[in-house]
C-alpha positions as CSV (number, residue, x, y, z in Angstrom):
1,M,48.2,93.5,121.4
2,E,44.6,92.6,121.8
3,K,42.3,93.2,118.8
4,N,38.7,92.9,119.9
5,T,36.8,95.9,118.6
6,E,34.8,96.0,115.3
7,N,37.2,98.6,113.9
8,D,40.2,96.4,114.8
9,L,38.6,93.5,113.1
10,N,37.8,95.4,109.9
11,E,41.4,96.6,109.8
12,V,42.6,93.0,110.0
13,V,40.2,91.9,107.3
14,N,41.1,94.8,105.1
15,R,44.8,93.9,105.5
16,I,44.2,90.4,104.4
17,N,42.1,91.5,101.5
18,E,45.1,93.3,100.2
19,I,46.8,89.9,99.8
20,S,43.8,88.4,97.9
21,I,43.8,91.2,95.3
22,S,47.6,91.7,95.0
23,N,47.4,90.3,91.5
24,S,44.2,92.0,90.5
25,S,42.9,95.4,89.7
26,D,39.8,95.0,91.9
27,T,39.6,96.6,95.3
28,D,37.0,97.8,97.8
29,S,38.2,101.4,97.6
30,S,35.8,104.2,96.9
31,E,35.0,105.1,93.3
32,D,36.7,108.5,93.3
33,E,40.1,106.8,93.5
34,Y,39.8,105.4,90.0
35,G,39.4,108.6,88.0
36,I,37.0,109.5,85.3
37,C,36.0,107.2,82.3
38,E,37.3,108.7,79.1
39,E,34.3,107.4,77.2
40,C,31.3,108.7,79.2
41,G,32.8,111.1,81.7
42,N,31.4,109.2,84.7
43,E,33.5,107.9,87.7
44,N,35.2,104.6,87.1
45,T,34.1,101.8,89.4
46,N,37.6,100.2,89.4
47,E,41.0,100.8,88.0
48,D,40.6,101.2,84.2
49,W,37.0,100.0,84.5
50,C,33.7,101.8,83.9
51,L,30.5,99.8,84.9
52,K,28.3,101.7,82.4
53,C,30.5,101.5,79.4
54,N,32.0,98.0,79.8
55,S,28.6,96.5,80.5
56,Q,27.5,98.0,77.2
57,H,30.5,96.5,75.4
58,F,29.6,93.1,76.7
59,Q,25.9,93.5,75.8
60,Q,26.7,94.5,72.3
61,N,28.5,91.1,71.9
62,F,25.7,88.9,73.4
63,G,24.5,87.9,69.9
64,N,27.9,86.6,68.9
65,W,28.2,83.7,71.2
66,K,26.0,80.9,72.6
67,S,26.8,78.2,75.1
68,G,24.1,75.8,74.1
69,N,22.4,76.1,77.4
70,K,19.9,78.9,78.2
71,D,20.7,78.9,81.9
72,V,24.5,79.1,81.3
73,D,23.9,82.0,78.9
74,E,21.8,83.9,81.4
75,I,24.3,83.6,84.3
76,I,27.1,84.8,82.1
77,Q,25.1,87.7,80.6
78,E,23.9,88.7,84.1
79,S,27.5,88.9,85.4
80,Q,28.6,90.9,82.4
81,S,25.7,93.4,82.7
82,N,26.6,94.2,86.3
83,C,30.4,94.0,86.3
84,T,32.2,96.5,88.5
85,G,35.7,95.2,87.7
86,T,37.7,92.4,86.3
87,L,36.7,90.0,89.1
88,S,33.0,90.4,88.9
89,F,32.1,88.7,85.7
90,I,32.7,85.5,83.7
91,E,32.9,84.7,80.0
92,W,31.8,82.0,77.7
93,I,35.2,80.6,76.4
94,P,35.1,78.3,73.4
95,Y,37.0,75.1,74.0
96,S,39.1,75.7,70.9
97,K,40.7,78.7,72.7
98,F,42.7,76.3,74.9
99,E,46.0,74.6,74.0
100,D,48.2,72.0,75.7
101,I,45.3,70.5,77.8
102,K,46.6,68.0,80.4
103,Y,44.8,65.8,82.9
104,I,45.8,66.7,86.5
105,D,43.5,64.9,88.9
106,K,39.9,63.9,89.6
107,G,37.5,64.7,92.4
108,G,34.2,63.3,93.6
109,F,32.2,64.9,90.8
110,G,34.6,65.9,88.1
111,K,38.2,66.1,86.7
112,I,40.8,68.8,86.7
113,Y,42.9,69.7,83.7
114,S,45.6,72.4,83.1
115,A,45.6,74.3,79.8
116,I,47.0,77.4,78.1
117,W,44.3,80.0,77.3
118,K,45.6,81.7,74.2
119,E,43.7,84.9,74.5
120,G,43.7,85.0,78.3
121,P,41.5,87.0,80.7
122,I,40.3,90.5,80.1
123,K,42.3,93.4,81.6
124,K,40.5,96.5,80.3
125,W,38.8,98.1,77.3
126,N,41.1,99.7,74.8
127,I,39.3,102.9,73.7
128,Q,41.5,103.6,70.7
129,Q,41.3,100.0,69.3
130,K,37.7,99.5,70.5
131,Q,38.4,96.0,71.8
132,W,39.4,94.2,75.0
133,E,43.0,94.1,76.2
134,R,43.9,90.6,77.5
135,S,46.6,88.8,79.4
136,D,47.5,86.3,76.6
137,N,48.8,82.8,77.1
138,E,47.4,82.4,80.6
139,E,47.9,79.0,82.3
140,V,44.5,78.0,83.7
141,A,42.8,75.1,85.3
142,L,39.7,73.5,83.7
143,K,37.3,71.9,86.2
144,S,35.1,69.4,84.4
145,L,31.8,68.5,85.9
146,N,30.6,64.9,85.5
147,N,27.2,64.4,83.8
148,S,26.8,68.2,83.3
149,Q,25.4,68.0,79.7
150,N,22.1,68.8,81.4
151,I,23.4,71.1,84.1
152,T,20.7,72.3,86.3
153,A,19.6,75.9,87.0
154,E,19.9,75.1,90.7
155,F,23.5,74.1,90.4
156,L,24.3,77.2,88.3
157,N,22.6,79.4,90.9
158,E,25.0,78.1,93.5
159,F,27.8,78.9,91.1
160,K,26.8,82.5,91.4
161,N,28.3,82.4,94.9
162,H,31.7,82.3,93.3
163,L,30.9,85.6,91.5
164,T,29.8,87.0,94.8
165,C,33.1,85.9,96.4
166,N,35.4,86.8,93.6
167,E,36.2,90.1,95.1
168,S,36.9,88.7,98.6
169,L,39.0,85.8,99.7
170,A,38.0,83.2,97.2
171,V,39.6,82.1,94.0
172,Q,38.5,83.9,90.9
173,Y,36.6,82.1,88.1
174,F,37.3,83.3,84.6
175,G,34.4,81.6,82.8
176,I,32.7,78.5,81.5
177,T,33.6,76.2,78.6
178,Q,32.4,72.8,77.3
179,D,34.4,69.7,76.5
180,L,33.8,69.0,72.8
181,E,34.0,65.2,73.3
182,T,32.1,64.6,76.5
183,K,29.8,67.7,76.3
184,N,30.5,68.2,80.0
185,Y,30.7,71.8,81.1
186,M,33.9,73.1,82.6
187,F,34.8,76.0,84.9
188,V,37.9,78.0,84.0
189,M,40.0,79.3,86.9
190,P,43.6,80.2,87.7
191,F,46.1,77.4,87.8
192,F,48.0,77.0,91.1
193,K,51.2,75.1,90.6
194,G,51.4,74.3,94.4
195,G,48.1,72.4,94.2
196,N,45.9,72.0,97.2
197,L,46.9,72.5,100.7
198,R,47.0,68.8,101.6
199,N,49.5,68.1,98.8
200,F,51.5,71.1,99.8
201,L,51.7,70.0,103.4
202,K,52.7,66.5,102.5
203,S,55.7,67.9,100.5
204,N,56.6,70.9,102.6
205,F,55.5,70.4,106.2
206,S,59.0,70.0,107.6
207,K,60.0,73.4,106.1
208,L,57.2,75.4,107.7
209,S,57.9,77.6,110.7
210,W,55.3,78.2,113.4
211,L,54.7,81.7,111.9
212,D,54.0,80.1,108.5
213,K,51.4,77.7,110.0
214,L,49.7,80.5,112.0
215,E,49.7,82.8,109.1
216,N,47.9,80.2,107.0
217,L,45.3,79.6,109.7
218,F,44.9,83.4,110.0
219,V,44.2,83.9,106.3
220,I,41.8,80.9,106.1
221,S,39.9,82.2,109.1
222,C,39.7,85.6,107.4
223,G,38.2,83.8,104.3
224,L,35.6,82.2,106.5
225,Y,34.9,85.5,108.2
226,S,34.4,87.2,104.8
227,M,32.0,84.4,103.7
228,H,30.0,84.3,106.9
229,N,29.8,88.0,107.6
230,D,30.3,90.0,104.5
231,I,28.2,87.9,102.0
232,N,26.4,85.6,104.5
233,L,27.4,82.3,102.9
234,I,28.1,78.9,104.3
235,H,30.8,76.8,102.6
236,R,29.5,73.3,103.5
237,D,32.5,71.4,102.1
238,L,35.6,72.9,103.7
239,H,38.8,70.9,103.7
240,T,42.4,71.2,102.6
241,G,41.6,70.0,99.1
242,N,39.5,73.2,98.7
243,I,42.2,75.5,99.8
244,L,44.8,77.0,97.5
245,S,48.2,78.1,98.9
246,F,49.7,81.3,97.5
247,D,52.9,81.2,99.6
248,H,54.3,80.2,103.0
249,E,51.9,82.3,104.9
250,S,48.5,82.7,103.2
251,S,45.8,80.2,102.4
252,F,42.6,81.1,100.5
253,I,39.3,79.2,100.5
254,T,38.0,77.8,97.2
255,D,35.3,75.4,96.0
256,L,32.3,76.7,97.8
257,G,30.6,73.7,96.3
258,L,27.7,73.7,98.7
259,S,27.5,77.3,99.8
260,K,24.2,79.0,100.2
261,P,22.9,82.0,102.2
262,A,23.5,81.4,105.9
263,D,19.9,82.2,106.8
264,E,18.4,79.9,104.1
265,I,16.4,77.0,105.6
266,S,16.0,73.8,103.7
267,K,12.4,72.7,102.9
268,D,13.4,69.1,102.6
269,G,12.3,66.7,105.3
270,E,15.3,64.6,105.0
271,Q,18.9,65.8,104.7
272,K,21.6,63.9,103.0
273,V,25.2,64.5,104.1
274,F,28.0,65.3,101.7
275,G,31.7,65.6,102.5
276,V,34.7,63.9,104.0
277,I,33.9,62.2,107.3
278,P,36.6,63.5,109.5
279,Y,35.7,67.1,108.6
280,I,31.9,66.8,109.0
281,A,30.6,68.2,112.2
282,P,29.1,65.6,114.5
283,E,25.7,67.3,114.6
284,V,25.6,67.1,110.8
285,L,26.7,63.4,110.8
286,S,24.0,62.4,113.3
287,G,21.2,64.6,111.9
288,D,21.0,66.4,115.2
289,G,21.8,69.7,113.5
290,N,22.1,71.3,110.1
291,Y,25.1,72.7,108.2
292,S,25.8,76.0,109.9
293,K,28.5,78.6,110.6
294,A,29.4,76.4,113.6
295,S,29.8,73.3,111.5
296,D,32.2,75.3,109.3
297,I,34.2,76.1,112.5
298,Y,34.3,72.3,113.3
299,S,35.9,71.8,109.8
300,F,38.3,74.5,110.6
301,A,39.4,72.6,113.7
302,M,40.3,69.6,111.6
303,I,42.3,71.9,109.1
304,M,44.0,73.4,112.1
305,F,44.9,69.9,113.3
306,E,46.4,69.0,109.9
307,I,48.5,72.3,109.8
308,L,49.8,71.9,113.3
309,T,50.6,68.2,113.1
310,G,51.2,67.6,109.4
311,I,48.9,64.6,109.6
312,P,45.3,64.4,108.1
313,P,42.7,63.6,110.8
314,F,41.9,59.9,111.0
315,Y,44.3,59.1,108.2
316,N,44.9,55.5,109.4
317,I,41.4,54.2,109.9
318,P,38.5,53.6,107.5
319,H,36.3,56.6,106.8
320,D,33.1,54.7,107.3
321,R,30.1,54.3,109.5
322,D,32.3,53.6,112.5
323,L,34.3,56.8,112.1
324,A,31.1,58.9,111.7
325,L,29.9,57.4,115.0
326,K,33.2,58.3,116.6
327,I,33.3,61.9,115.3
328,Y,30.9,63.9,113.6
329,L,35.2,68.7,107.5
330,H,38.2,68.0,104.9
331,T,41.5,69.7,103.7
332,G,41.2,68.8,100.0
333,N,39.3,72.0,99.1
334,I,42.2,74.2,99.8
335,L,44.7,74.8,97.0
336,S,48.3,75.7,97.7
337,F,50.5,78.1,95.8
338,D,53.5,78.3,98.2
339,H,54.2,78.5,101.9
340,E,52.2,81.6,102.7
341,S,48.9,81.8,100.9
342,S,46.0,79.4,100.4
343,F,42.7,80.1,98.7
344,I,39.4,78.4,99.6
345,T,37.6,76.9,96.6
346,D,34.4,75.0,95.7
347,L,31.8,77.4,96.8
348,G,28.7,75.3,96.1
349,L,30.2,73.1,93.4
350,S,31.1,69.9,95.3
351,K,28.1,67.9,94.2
352,P,26.7,66.4,91.0
353,A,26.0,69.0,88.3
354,D,22.8,67.4,87.4
355,E,21.6,66.9,91.0
356,I,18.0,68.0,91.5
357,S,16.7,68.5,95.1
358,K,13.6,66.4,95.7
359,D,10.9,67.3,98.3
360,G,11.4,65.5,101.5
361,E,15.1,64.7,100.9
362,Q,18.3,66.7,101.3
363,K,21.5,65.1,100.2
364,V,24.8,65.5,102.0
365,F,28.0,65.9,100.0
366,G,31.5,66.1,101.1
367,V,34.5,64.3,102.7
368,I,33.4,62.4,105.9
369,P,36.2,63.6,108.2
370,Y,35.3,67.2,107.4
371,I,31.5,67.1,107.7
372,A,30.1,68.4,110.9
373,P,28.3,65.6,113.0
374,E,25.0,67.5,113.0
375,V,25.0,67.4,109.2
376,L,26.0,63.7,109.0
377,S,23.3,62.7,111.5
378,G,20.6,64.9,110.0
379,D,20.1,66.7,113.3
380,G,21.1,70.0,111.7
381,N,21.7,71.7,108.3
382,Y,24.8,73.1,106.8
383,S,25.6,76.3,108.7
384,K,28.4,78.7,109.6
385,A,29.0,76.5,112.6
386,S,29.5,73.4,110.4
387,D,32.1,75.4,108.4
388,I,33.9,76.0,111.7
389,Y,33.9,72.2,112.4
390,S,35.6,71.8,109.0
391,F,38.1,74.5,109.8
392,A,39.1,72.4,112.9
393,M,40.0,69.5,110.6
394,I,42.0,71.8,108.3
395,M,43.7,73.2,111.4
396,F,44.6,69.7,112.5
397,E,46.2,69.0,109.1
398,I,48.2,72.2,109.0
399,L,49.5,71.7,112.6
400,T,50.3,68.0,112.2
401,G,50.9,67.6,108.5
402,I,48.6,64.6,108.5
403,P,45.0,64.5,107.1
404,P,42.3,63.6,109.7
405,F,41.5,59.9,109.9
406,Y,43.9,59.0,107.1
407,N,44.5,55.5,108.4
408,I,40.9,54.2,108.7
409,P,38.1,53.7,106.1
410,H,35.9,56.7,105.5
411,D,32.6,54.8,105.8
412,R,29.6,54.2,107.9
413,D,31.5,53.3,111.0
414,L,33.5,56.5,110.9
415,A,30.3,58.5,110.6
416,L,28.9,56.7,113.7
417,K,32.1,57.3,115.7
418,I,32.1,61.0,114.8
419,C,28.6,61.4,116.1
420,N,29.6,59.8,119.3
421,G,32.5,62.3,119.8
422,Y,35.4,60.5,118.1
423,R,38.1,63.0,116.9
424,P,41.6,62.6,115.4
425,E,44.3,62.2,118.0
426,I,47.5,64.3,117.8
427,P,50.5,62.0,117.4
428,S,52.5,61.6,120.6
429,N,55.8,62.7,118.9
430,I,54.3,66.1,117.7
431,A,54.4,69.1,120.1
432,I,51.7,71.7,119.6
433,P,51.0,74.8,121.7
434,Q,48.2,74.1,124.1
435,L,46.4,77.3,122.9
436,M,46.2,75.7,119.4
437,V,45.0,72.4,120.8
438,D,42.3,74.1,122.9
439,M,41.1,76.2,119.9
440,M,40.9,73.1,117.7
441,K,38.8,71.3,120.3
442,R,36.4,74.3,120.6
443,C,36.0,74.3,116.8
444,W,35.1,70.6,116.6
445,D,32.8,70.6,119.6
446,A,29.8,68.4,119.1
447,K,27.5,71.3,120.0
448,P,27.5,73.9,117.2
449,E,26.6,76.7,119.6
450,Q,29.9,76.0,121.6
451,R,32.1,76.5,118.5
452,P,33.8,79.9,118.0
453,T,32.7,82.2,115.2
454,A,35.0,83.0,112.3
455,K,35.3,86.5,113.8
456,E,36.7,85.1,117.0
457,L,39.2,83.0,115.0
458,V,40.4,86.0,113.0
459,I,41.0,88.0,116.2
460,D,42.8,85.2,117.9
461,F,45.1,84.3,115.0
462,D,45.9,87.9,114.3
463,N,47.0,88.3,117.9
464,Y,49.1,85.1,117.8
465,T,50.8,86.0,114.5
466,D,51.5,89.6,115.7
467,N,53.0,88.3,119.0
468,I,55.4,86.1,117.0
469,R,56.1,88.6,114.3
470,Y,57.0,91.3,116.7
471,W,58.8,89.0,119.3
472,V,56.4,89.6,122.2
473,K,58.2,87.2,124.4
474,E,55.9,87.7,127.4
475,S,52.9,86.5,125.3
476,E,51.5,83.0,126.0
477,I,51.7,81.9,122.4
478,W,55.5,82.8,122.4
479,K,56.1,80.9,125.6
480,Q,54.3,77.8,124.3
481,I,56.0,77.8,121.0
482,E,59.4,78.0,122.8
483,E,58.4,74.9,124.8
484,C,57.6,73.2,121.4
485,G,61.1,73.8,120.1
486,G,61.2,77.4,119.1
487,L,60.0,79.7,116.4
488,N,62.0,78.6,113.5
489,L,61.6,74.9,114.1
490,T,58.7,72.7,113.0
491,N,56.6,71.1,115.7
492,Q,58.2,67.7,115.1
493,A,59.8,66.3,118.3
494,D,62.2,64.2,116.2
495,N,63.2,65.4,112.8
496,N,64.5,62.0,111.9
497,N,61.1,60.5,112.5
498,A,59.1,59.7,109.4
499,N,56.5,62.3,110.4
500,S,59.0,65.1,110.0
501,S,58.4,64.7,106.3
502,T,54.8,63.8,106.9
503,S,55.4,60.3,105.5
504,Y,52.2,58.4,106.0
505,E,50.2,55.8,104.2
506,I,46.6,56.6,103.6
507,H,44.2,53.7,104.1
508,P,42.8,52.4,100.8
509,S,39.3,53.2,102.0
510,A,40.1,56.7,103.4
511,I,38.6,58.8,100.6
512,Y,39.4,62.5,100.4
513,T,37.2,63.4,97.5
514,S,33.6,64.6,98.0
515,R,30.8,62.0,97.8
516,C,27.1,61.8,98.5
517,F,25.9,60.3,101.7
518,N,22.5,59.4,103.2
519,F,23.0,58.5,106.9
520,K,20.0,57.3,108.8
521,N,19.4,56.8,112.5
522,L,22.7,58.1,113.6
523,P,22.9,59.0,117.3
524,K,22.6,62.6,118.5
525,P,26.1,64.2,118.4
526,K,28.0,64.3,121.7
527,N,31.4,65.1,123.1
528,L,33.7,62.5,124.7
529,N,36.3,62.9,127.4
530,E,39.8,61.8,126.6
531,N,39.5,58.3,127.9
532,E,36.3,57.7,126.0
533,N,37.9,58.9,122.8
534,K,40.5,56.2,123.1
535,N,37.8,53.5,123.4
536,T,35.5,54.5,120.5
537,N,37.1,51.9,118.2
538,E,35.0,49.3,120.1
539,L,31.7,51.0,119.1
540,T,29.3,48.8,117.1
541,T,27.2,49.8,114.1
542,K,24.7,47.0,114.2
543,D,21.9,49.3,115.4
544,Y,22.4,51.9,112.8
545,Q,21.2,52.1,109.2
546,I,23.5,54.1,106.9
547,T,23.8,54.2,103.1
548,T,26.6,55.7,101.1
549,E,26.0,56.8,97.5
550,E,29.1,57.0,95.3
């Protein structure tokens, strides 16, 4: 059941796209499927949607609202003037339109609230009543941005990445509002009761079958493929906190907080590293490489580790300079809806809203365990490869149920250790198929060019899930899962062990929210053999200068 041609891959991605749009009217189908617009007689661009007419309806209302910020007005008006469907635009939503606002959580650069949007998002234009039809009383999430009273045009430009991704495998954004008390701007998005993938794994890991775990990894890899290949974006802050879960099988990437075109080259002479140490690729940690597609793949390896083991990478040691030395991504950017579906979030938004890039300096944002070592070290920029590094850490968390490096501080020492090849270890009582272990290690390889592409991950995970779904007992993945206890069992060797419910205590200094880092003089990223990995706790940091900016 091998899928290795371009047509096979497109078929796979199209299948997964059907999941992402199951609750929406937007699809990638051709225009002639949507009929003729009753207003102008032209072909609709989506179901119940005419680009020409609906853009005019929006434009006629431009004079009736103002956000108070010229750049915010422009990005909203631009989206509404080019809207091909309900997923391709955002609105200015007055704060008074929300009821029952409740604080949920906080991240590195803002807070999250739930609320009821009384009017709700637009569904279509009612020709007879000459007004928008809406889904009223919609439960939404409000993402507040710290110090965003003077939100920068640069930050808003990166927010455009969300609009680009709205019709793929990223979470939709409904619009922008402003807190009347703090004057901070807030992004309005769907509310996922399951929360992020890390919280979901902590509560539900023992209930997940092997097919559930592999389906999640498959859909996350499809999200990365869509970002890397369809719209040429790099995530740069990929972790289980930026993935939303829709059900047992599917996970969707959100929070492209640091995304940018994959072929964009920074003009800064100095790169700062942002992220969660266990998920940052070693070449990023050390400065040996930039964020890249390969560093995204490294992060994927950590996510894979977490899914397979139920344990976050490096949960039990400080996420500090020492860990960065041992490593070189982060599962908090993945929000969970239920056992099957998770959505990637924070496409370019995981940094201060008022951050202005200065010549000669590039800051690094993120969660240390999920940041590729080449980004941490300054040896490389954010890239598709650095996203893959982050995927590795997400993989770790899905497979183990434990976040990477949960038990050590996320500090300078961790960054140093990551650059020197330190990676999270799979708990001895957790059995994981060797195919998954090998894939995870490829994704978190210290050399970005050695990491697989998102395309390769999609093909491999699709083969694995098909072999399990259709009971291909002669397949290697089937045989290895049988050795790990069988299809319907979790990968816990002892269900009475605390790890079966992913009971673990996160170190007080293991920080899984995105921060700003400026690591200097980190070593060039390298790989370690198994014995070396066990001895990296003895590495010293006395010869390295690293600063952490909260």
